[in-house]
KETILO-409015 format. One record per residue (C-alpha): residue in three letters; x, y, z. Coordinates in steps of 0.001 Angstrom, whole numbers, padded with zeros to 6 digits, always signed. Each point is the difference from the previous one (the first is absolute). Layout:
AlaXYZ/...
This chain:
Ser+034772-068722+016563/Ala-002042-000833+003070/Leu-001884+003302-000316/Pro-002022+001581-002822/Ile+001606+002765-002016/Phe-002988+002280+000642/Arg-002696-000205+002645/Ile-003021+002225+000507/Asp-001611+000128+003455/Ile-003575+001276-000254/Glu-001608+001317+003170/Lys-003740+000780+000061/Cys-001211+002057+002933/Glu-003431+000940+001270/Thr-000738+003618+000822/Gly+001889+000957+003137/Glu+002004-003243+000101/Lys+003688+000504+000699/Thr+002807-001887-001707/Pro+000667-002879+000083/Cys-003560-000729-001081/Ala-001643-003380+000351/Tyr-000464-000623-003725/Gln+003327-000509-001807/Thr+000873-001844-003192/Thr+003155-000551-002012/Glu+000991-000291-003649/Ser+003331-001565-000990/Ile+001735+000645-003320/Gly+002768-002347-001096/Pro+002429-000358-002927/Arg-002657-001398-002350/Glu-002190+003104+000373/Val+003011+002237-000616/Gln+000946-002009-003067/Asn-003393+000151-001721/Gly-000934+003535+001089/Glu-002788-001060+002363/Ile+001674+002158+002666/Phe-001344+003140-001737/Asp-003550-001375-000030/Arg+000175-000945+003685/Phe+001215+003425+001121/Ser-002507+001716-002275/Arg-002880-001924+001594/Val+001091+000850+003550/Trp+000958+003658-000567/Asn-002312+002149-002081/Glu+002531+002572-001178/Lys-000948+002884-002218/Gly+000917-000730-003607/Asn+000603-003689+000800/Pro+003822+000271-000323/Met+000560-003689+000725/Met-001847-001126-003114/Gly+001774+002716-001960/Lys+003329-001551+000993/Lys-001247-003437-001013/Asp-001054+001317-003428/Gln+003461+001523-000467/Leu+001668-003322+000740/Arg-002358-001831-002340/Glu+000612+002390-002883/Ser+003761+000366+000407/Trp+000950-003496+001136/Trp-002581-002763+000269/Asp-001798+000439-003340/Thr+003195+000085-002057/Pro+001958-002576-002032/Phe+002296-000412+002999/Gly-001332-002399+002609/Asn-000523+000926+003642/Ile+003309-000942+001638/Leu-001796-000487+003321/Asn-001823-003043-001405/Thr+003136-002162+000058/Thr+003093-000328+002139/Trp+003370+001100-001351/Asp+002162-002689-001576/Arg+003768+000048-000071/Pro+001274+002272-002803/His+001228-001924-003055/Ile+003629+001027+000374/Lys+003077-002026+000882/His+000842+001499+003378/Val-002295+001677+002540/Val+001372+001730+003110/Met-002588+001626+002264/Ala+000758+001910+003212/Tyr-002361+001710+002430/Gly-000235+001073+003622/Thr-002052-001608+002762/Asp-001103+000432+003612/Arg-001098+003618-000253/Pro-003510+000953+001210/Thr-002187-000067-003138/Glu-003642+000981-000508/Val-002103-003002-001045/Gly-003585+000872+001033/Tyr-002418+002879+000394/Phe-003120-000028+002183/Phe-002675+002629-000623/Lys-003012+000988+002099/Lys-003461+001204-001031/Lys-002346+001340+002663/Met-003688+000218-000920/Asp-003052+001293+001837/Phe-002864-002480+000085/Pro-002384+001958-002272/Ala+002615-000104-002772/Ala+001062-003525+000910/Ala-003557-001305-000162/Ala-000376+001413-003495/Glu+003092-001877-001186/Gly-001018-003280+001600/Ser+002521-002658+001031/Glu+001447-000971-003350/Asn+003527+000847+001182/Asp-000138-002181+003111/Ser+002662-002657+000469/Asp+002107-001514+002755/Asp+003780+000044+000422/Asp+001490-001176+003295/Ser+003544-000487-001336/Val+001393+003221+001476/Asp+001078+000576+003584/Asp-002625+001732+002116/Ser+002381+002883+000642/Ile-000653+001572-003407/Tyr-003684+000428+000857/Lys+000837+002357+002853/Asp-000896+003490-001219/Glu+002032+002654+001779/Ser-002056+003096+000752/Asp+002493+002094-001963/Asn-000378-002278-002994/Val-003767+000310+000019/Asp+000158+003777+000331/Gly+002544+000249-002796/Gly-002176-001998-002382/Thr-003319+001709+000677/Asn-000017+001986-003203/Ala+001605-002785-001999/Gly-002514-002737+000788/Asn-003293+001880+000376/Ala-002281+001156-002780/Thr-000298+003608-001142/Thr-002850+001552-001930/Val+000704+001906-003211/Glu-002905+001361-002059/Asn-002463-002289+001845/Val+002029-003056-001032/Gln+001636-001984+002773/Tyr+003641-000889-000642/Asp+002587-001680+002177/Gly+003406+001484+000550/Met+003192-001738-001020/Pro+000541-003509+001429/His+001407+000247+003520/Leu+003206-001995+000476/Lys-000078-001373+003535/Thr+002948-002408+000273/Val+003144-000803-001984/Ile+001403-003535+000280/Trp+003770-000449-000176/Glu+001905-003230-000449/Val+003160-000141+002102/Glu+002790-002529+000362/Asn-000689-003550+001227/Gly-003374-000084-001730/Glu-001743+002316+002456/Tyr-002539+002763-000661/Val-000371+003413+001609/Ala-003185+002119-000115/Glu+000458+003779-000086/Ala-002904+002304+000829/Tyr-000261+002525-002820/Gly-001378+003530-000150/Ala+000000+000751+003738/Lys-000977+003601+000722/Glu+002955+002106+001066/Lys-000734+001940+003214/Ser+003490+001389+000467/Ser+002176+002307-002053/Ala+001814-001142-003113/Val+003247-000069+001985/Phe-001259-002564+002513/Lys-002028-002330-002207/Arg-000918-003330+001475/Lys+001235-003058-001810/Pro-002766-002276-001364/Lys-000807-002869+002325/Lys+001350-003367-001175/Glu-001092-003328+001410/Leu+001326-003493-000693/Leu-002674-002431-001242/Lys+000763-002941+002271/Asn-002462-002494-001479/Val+000899+000525-003660/Arg+003253-001121-001594/Ser+001237-000392-003540/Lys+001390-003279-001310/Leu+002916+001955-001470/Pro+003198+000494+002053/His+000737+003562-001105/Ser-001640+003328-000730/Gly+000454+002161-003090/Asp+002453+002793-000782/Gly-002163+002852+001263/Thr-001769+000435-003338/Ile-000728-003441-001503/Pro-001399-002894+002105/Tyr+002293-002984+000437/Leu-002353-002362-001828/Ser+000260+002009-003219/Met+003804+000070-000031/Ala+000471-003559+001240/Trp-002017-001293-002961/Ala+003399-000203-001738/His+000669-003066+002167/Thr-002378-001936-002260/Trp+002428+000694-002865/Leu+002669-001892+001956/Leu-002186-003078+000136/His-000896+000342-003678/Ala+003683-000186-000919/Thr+000751-003109+002060/Arg-003075-001789-001323/Ala+001056+000741-003564/Tyr+003399-001491+000785/Met-001617-003281+001069/Arg-000425-001812-003325/Arg+000553-003511-001302/Ser+001587-001143-003230/Pro-002686-000988-002554/Ser+002060-003005-001084/Thr+001352-001419+003265/Gly-002388+001454+002575/Glu+002965+000986+002166/Trp+000273+003379+001704/Val+001925+002450-002192/Asn+001593+002262+002591/Asp+003083+000526+002102/Ala+000936-002829+002325/Asp-000502+002217+003069/Phe-003563+000905-000967/Asp-002627-001353+002431/His-002983-001407-001902/Ser-002044-000867+003101/Asn-001146+003588+000613/Ala+000484+003069-002166/Leu+000197+002220+003107/Lys+003206-001706+001108/Asn+001787+001378-003046/Ile-000523+003636+000978/Lys+003274+001158+001526/Ile-000353+002254+003049/Ser+002762+002172+001425/His+000165+003043+002240/Arg+002307+002860+000851/Pro-000007+001088+003647/Lys-000436+003642+000875/Gly+003355+001711-000381/Gly+001502-002918-001915/Ser+001499-000217-003479/Glu-000156-003742-000767/Trp-002989-002192-000783/Ile-000546-002939+002369/Lys-001731-003169-001152/Gly-003446-000622+001475/Pro-002764+002209+001437/Ile+000447+002517+002788/Lys+000549-001712+003326/Glu-002195+001070+002883/Leu+002299+000670+002923/Asn-000692-001185+003536/Asp+001485+001093+003314/Asp+003067-002232-000502/Asp+000797+001652-003339/Ala+000683+003464+001369/Gly+002449+001765-002253/Val-000121-002643-002752/Ser-001535+002391-002515/Lys+002656+002650+000577/Ile+002101+000280-003147/Asp+003677+000921+000267/Asp+000115+002094-003165/Cys+002325+002997-000142/Asp-002325+001541-002603/Thr-003094-000154+002210/Gly-001787+003216+000944/Thr-003377+001135+001233/Ser-000944+002390-002791/His+000936+000473-003619/Pro+001279+003362-001279/His-003010+000209-002308/Gly-002489-000482+002825/Thr-000991-003630-000636/Lys+000232-002920+002386/Tyr+003526-001399-000012/Lys+000467-003745-000414/Pro-003574-001067+000885/Glu-000810-003601+000757/Met-000946-001728-003259/Leu-001542-003274-001142/Arg+000698-001443-003461/Tyr-001915-002704-001888/Gln+001431-001486-003204/Ser-001226-002580-002492/Lys+000793-001090-003528/Gly-002061-001618-002714/Arg+000253-001166-003571/Ser-002425+000838-002789/Arg-001852-003057-001253/Thr-000263+001495-003491/Asn+003518+001233-000782/Gly+002064-001445+002866/Met+001230+003418+001168/Glu+000940+000155+003662/Tyr-001438+002934+001956/Thr+000331+001220+003581/Thr-002156+001831+002540/Thr+001285+001867+003066/Val-002118+001704+002682/Ile+001709+002204+002610/Glu-001796+001326+003074/Gly+001562+002902+001900/Ile-001226-000079+003599/Gly-001156+003427+001172/Val+000633+001742-003339/Glu-002621+002538-001095/His-001579+000085-003478/Lys+001851+002956-001566/Glu+003194-000899+001807/Thr+000206-003311-001890/Thr+001156+001682-003197/Arg+002784+001992+001675/Asn+001203-002366+002714/Tyr+003627-000787-000791/Asp-000034-003534+001394/Ile-003169-001095-001793/Leu+001277+001450-003271/Ala+003342-001745+000522/Ala-001758-003326+000600/Val-002071+000418-003171/Phe+002827+001103-002277/Thr+002324-002698+001303/Asp-002414-002514-001499/Val-000443+002066-003170/Leu+003774+000214-000615/Lys+000394-003723+000623/Tyr-002678-000806-002584/Met+001618+002387-002503/His+003268-001880+000445/Asp-001546-003472-000231/Asp-002285+000772-002958/Phe+002149+002356-002063/Gly+003510-000159+001436/Ile+000284+003778-000108/Ile+001056+000571+003617/
């Protein structure tokens, strides 16, 4: 991602100085700090919460997960499961939360006591997310400022200022969070969202509304693993031991790509074609079974991309396959009940049952 998972904006103000104050610093927290638990230490140093709940959470993770015979699964990436056939399907291009920006406002007497150990620079985010709406500042007054309990000064809960969403085409949207509601519950204002124009992801899609695209698309590495395993030479002759149509120049060329247009029933070889003005109406599918909504409330015949590869085990010679299906615009929970995605998955499953066992 082009943005940190967590960011903490620290604002230190002199007495009587109005926000935005002149002295501002930033802390960024990335995947490595989440993986090793440093995120709890960082938040604990910035926010002095009563009872130190952040470190309590870290101790729970250490006792129940990290300091156990089972290794921390976050320390390594997931390999392809050691089974003969893998079929994975998920949705894409739904707005998905990928980042959280917090704000801590400090008065200079308290700030001077803490020093500048948390100071750092981060200019990777569009300037628009630094704009504090007056409502947002008012709404976070109690959350970000210190309160005194029994002559001990504690901070309130960390104040979430901005939520970052990944959207389709690799773009990011910043949503102001926690704005103070001035109207009745019936006429609530929608949170302000702003496109981050100067920040883009290298990925072409967004997630399924729950899981970021990068996490789900990691299965694409399993496709490459299979084709690489299939590229092997005979120990005796040195010749390639594969099908005649297998391309040995580049393992990527052996990943088969097909797509099914929105409303269609048949898979078409190749990736989705981007239409221009001369292609008006090309994507319209003449399918008598095409509708706009499914009786069970899921998207009907969504546009889908399919990636397929095959490999052969170098130890026992068993051939295995990997299939990844992406349903464009399909939401996370909908994936498991969408008729067309399930049909695409079980079509492959039934074919493998026939080829491997001859039972269908």
